[in-house]
Each structure stands twice: as C-alpha cells, then as structure tokens.
N, C-alpha and C positions, 0 to 999 in steps of 0.2 A: 112260821114257815119262811125260809129265806129264798130269794130268787136269784137265778143265774141267767144272764142274757148270753146267748150264743149267736154272734153275727156270722154271716156266711153259713147259715145252718143247713143249707141244702148241698153244700160241697162235700168233698171227700172226708175231711176231718170233722166238719160241723155235724154231718149226718151221724157219724159214729159216736161223737160226744153226746149229742142229744139222746140217742138211743140208749147209750150206756147209763146216763144219769137217770133216765126215766125207768129203765128196767132194773137198775141197781146191780147189774152184772155184765160180764163180758167173757171172751175166750180166756182171759187171764184170771178170772175169779170173781168173787163178790165184792162190791164196793163197801166202804166203811159205813157204819150206821148213820153217819152225818148226812148222807144223801137220801135218807128216808124222808126227811122233811124239806127237801129242795124242790122248788118249782122251776122248771126250765122255760124260759121265754125264747123260742126259736125265731130268730129274725134273719130273713134273707133280703135280697135287694128290693123285692116288692113291699117289704114291711119297713125297712130302714135303709136309707142311703147314708153310709158312714161318711161320705164326702160332704154332706150338707150339715154344717156345724150346728145350726139352730135346731134342725130336726133331731140330731143326736142328743143335744142338751135336753130337749123336751122329752124325748123318749126315755132317757136314763133317769131324769128327774121324776117322771111319772111312775116308773117302775121301782125306783130306789132299790136297786139290787145289791146283793151281797158281793157279787162279782160280775164282770163282763169278760168273756173269752172271745177275742177277735180272730175268727177263722176266715174273715173276708179278705181277699187279696187279688191282685192281678198277677197270676203266676205264669202266664205265657211269656217265657224268657225272650223269645225273638219278637213277640208282639210289643213288649215293653221297649225294646230297642227302636222300633219303628214308630212308637207312639209314647214318647217319654212323658209328655204332659199328663196323659191319662195314668201312666204308671205312678208318677209322683203324687198325683191326686188321690189315688186309691191306697197306695202302699205307704205314703208318708202323712198326708193331710188327714186321711181316715183315722189312723191310730192317734194322731194329735187330738182330733175331735173327741175321740173316746177317752183319751187320757184326761182331758180337761173335764169332761162330763163325770168321769169316775171320781176325780178329785173333789168335785163339787158336792157329791153325795157320800164320800168316804168309802167308795167301793174299790175292791181289788180289780186289777186289770191283767189279763194274760194276753200277751202279744206273740203271735207265731211269726218267727223269722226264718232265716235260711242259711245254709252253708255258703251260699254265693256272696256273702259279705266278705269272704276271704279271697285272696288272689290266687291261691292254689300253688304257691311256690314252696311251701313247707314240705318236708320229707317225712314227717311223722304227724299223727292225728292232732288237729287243732284243739286246744282247750279254751275255756271261756276267757282267759286272760290274754290270749293272743291278740295282736293288733289287727284290725280289719283293714281291708284294701280292696273294695269291690272292683271288678273289671267290666261290669255290665250295668246298664240302666236298671235292670231288675235288682241286682245286688245293691246298687247305690240308693234306690228308692226304699228298699227294705231297711237298709242301714239308717237312713234318715228317719224312718218310722221308729226304729229302736231309740234314736236320740230324742225324738219328741216324747216318747213314752217316759223315758227317764227324766226329762226336763219338766214335764207338766203333770206328773202324778208321783205319789209317794209309795203306793202299795202295788208294785208291779212285778210281774214275772215275764221275762223275755225267753222264749223257747226257740232255739234254732234247730231246725230239722232238715232232712235231706231225702231226696229220691222217694217221695211219699206216694203211696198207693192205697186206695180204699175200695170199698164195695160199690160206692156211688161215683158217678162221673168218669171222665177219661183219665187214663194214666199209662205209664210205660208198659206195665204188665198186660193190660188189655190190648194195647197197640201191637205188642209182640205176638200175643196169642192170635189176633185177627190176621196179621201179616203172615205169620207162620203157616196158618191153615190155608190162606189164599194163594200164597206164592211158593211155599215149600223151600225157599232159599232166602236167607237174610244176611246182610252185612251190618255189623254193629261195632261202634268204636271201642277200641281196647286200650286207649291211652288217657281215659278220664276215670279217676278212682274216687269212690264215695261209699255211702252207707244206705242201702235200701231200707226203707222204714214203713212198716205196716201202720195204717192210721189207727187201728185198734190199740196198738201199743202206745202210741202217742196220746190218744185220748185217755188211756188208763193213767198215765203219768201226770196229765193235766189234773185229773181228779185227785191224785195223791197230793199234788202241790197246793191245790186250791184251798184245802181246809187247814193250811198251815200259814205261818207268817215268815216262811223261808224265802223272802223276796230276793230277786237277783236274776242274773243271766244263766241259762241252762242249755247245754247241748243235749238233744233228745233224739237219738237215732238208733236204728237196729244195730245189734252187736256184730262186729266184723266189717271188713271192707272188701270191695270188689270193683271190677270195671263194668261198664255197661254191657260189654260182651259176656262177661261171666254171669251177670244178672240174666241176660237173655237166654243163655244156655240152660240155666237153672229153671227158668220159666218154661221153656220148651219141654224140659224133662218132666216137670211137675204136672203139666197139663197134657202130657202124652201126645205131643204134636210131632208128626212126622215131617220134620223140617231140618235143613242143614243151616247152621249158623257159622259164619266166618268172620274173623276179626278184621278191622280196618283202622286207619288212623283218622284223627279229627280233620286233618288236612284234606282227606278225600271227600269230606262232606262239610264244606264251608257253610256257616250259618251267620245270620246278621249279628248275633250276640256272642261275645267271647265267653267261654266256659272255663272255670278253674280246672287245671289238669289234675290236681290232687286236693280234694276238699273233705277228706275223712275227718269226722269229729269224734272226740272222746267225751263221754258223758261223766266228766270228772265231778262236777258239782252235785249231780244226782247221787253219785256214790257217797259223797260227804254229807248228804242231808237225808232225803226220804228214801234213798236206795234206788239202784238201777235194776229194774226188772225187765228191761227190753230183751226180747228173745234174740238169739242168733238170727241173722237175716234169712238164712236158709230155712230155719224152723218156722219163722213167721210166714214166709212165702208158701211153705207146704200147707200150713193151716189155712191160708187164704185160698189156695187152689182147691182145698177140700170143702170150702164153704161158699163157693160162688159158681154160678153157671154163666159161662161166657159163650 
C-alpha cells in the first residue's frame, strides 16, 4: 500500500482531495483502481508546519510516501501584501522544505500555484510557457515557491489554478451568497477576468496526474472565462437569491494588493497529456449549488 501526504488537508482543496481518495469517487466519476491501495495521510497545521524544515524532513522520512500534495498556502492576497514575511515563509519556504524532503525519499510532489504569477497584460488565455511577472506579494511568493520546487526536486507537478471555491472554508461563492441575502444589493468588479474553478474538478485532475510520470507545469481551471461580476450574477441565479448585482470598476474598490486585470488560463498541457475534464465553470457552479447548504 502506498501513502500520499496531503498538506493543508482541512482547506478547500485538501478536504476534497482527501475525501476523493478515501472514497474512490467524486461528482466526476470513479477513481482509477490505483487508488484502492492508497493510504491518505491528512496533515494540517496542527500535524505539520511546512515552514519548519526539520519537522518536514522527519515527517516525510517517517512516512516515506509515494507522493506529497501541498495544498497548504497563505491565500489571503491582501494579507500577503501587508505581511510579506509570512507570505514568503509559507508560500515559498514551505514548498522548498517539501521539495527537499520529497527528493530525499524519492517521492513525487504536487505544488498548487496560481494565476497571479502573471501580470494580466495579455489579451488571450495564458499557457504554461508564458513568462511570469507577478504584481503582488502573493503572486511573487507563489512564483518563488514554484522555482524552489523545480530546483530542489525532480518528480514535480506544478498546478496553477484560479478563483477556487470548495465545500469547506470561505470563498467568493459563499461571500456572495451571504452578502446577497443580507443586503439585497451588490456591487462587483467587472474589469478583472479569470476562470472560476470548483475544488472537486481540481482534486480530480490531481488524482489523474499523480499516478503518472507526466511531470511539469499545468494550468488547471474551469472551462471558460468571466469577470467577478459575471461570476456573482451566476451565483445569485443558481442559489435563487433575490438580490440586485451591479458592475463596478476595480478603481472604485482600491485594495492593498494589485490584481491582474486578465488572468484567464488555458489548460494546454492537460489537453496534451492526461486530458482536460474540467467542467464549464457554469456547470461546475450549478453542481456546487445543488450539493451545498449555505
């Protein structure tokens, strides 16, 4: 029986991944027979601090896993801007520690990254070969995490995702649902474009990649692109909320961290390898609304 360590196991993605591997199934179907003999080691902050290098080395050495999936991260974009030291510690040094530990035992490493490694100046979806140019501390810290993974391990998958939402934890969908019900009127930015991504879909593709040796960088997002305003309108519709949603510009809501204006990703390398089974973002959101009580 092989072991897979999932860090950040209680977060949006970690929760879905652990559940999926343990059950062998998801909304997208049954997992491959490979996962019948997999033991999941779910590690969250109370179990393992990925910023503590020695603890990481000992934890991984003791488990000697087949793979580690790093779902642990500091994802508060504005919080990263105001606490850059903590952002780089978690998003860069954490992956470095895991990469060294995985290399020591010959394990595979999956590092979750972000569309915010790009500057947003492109006019068509970014592909894996496009040059990165992060505009925020969050993007810069995640980019350095990518570099450390590539430099300190040989069996790595870097998965860039965007606008992620899951059944556990806080996310944009839950925020809109709550605000829509309480206020009945919302203003949402209409000049930032990206790809809403259901955590179930991302976990499914992690499982598809893990059992292969198709190492490299992958873009992994829901199919299609939209603005945050478009996303909010679809959320209100799917959850049957009686609220008015109006568009506004980013300039009307200044934030500490700069966001890329256009960060849509194309899942090009998935198409060329294990296949892109991400659902259209509207379809994935509809499924989410039917399977959650908020």
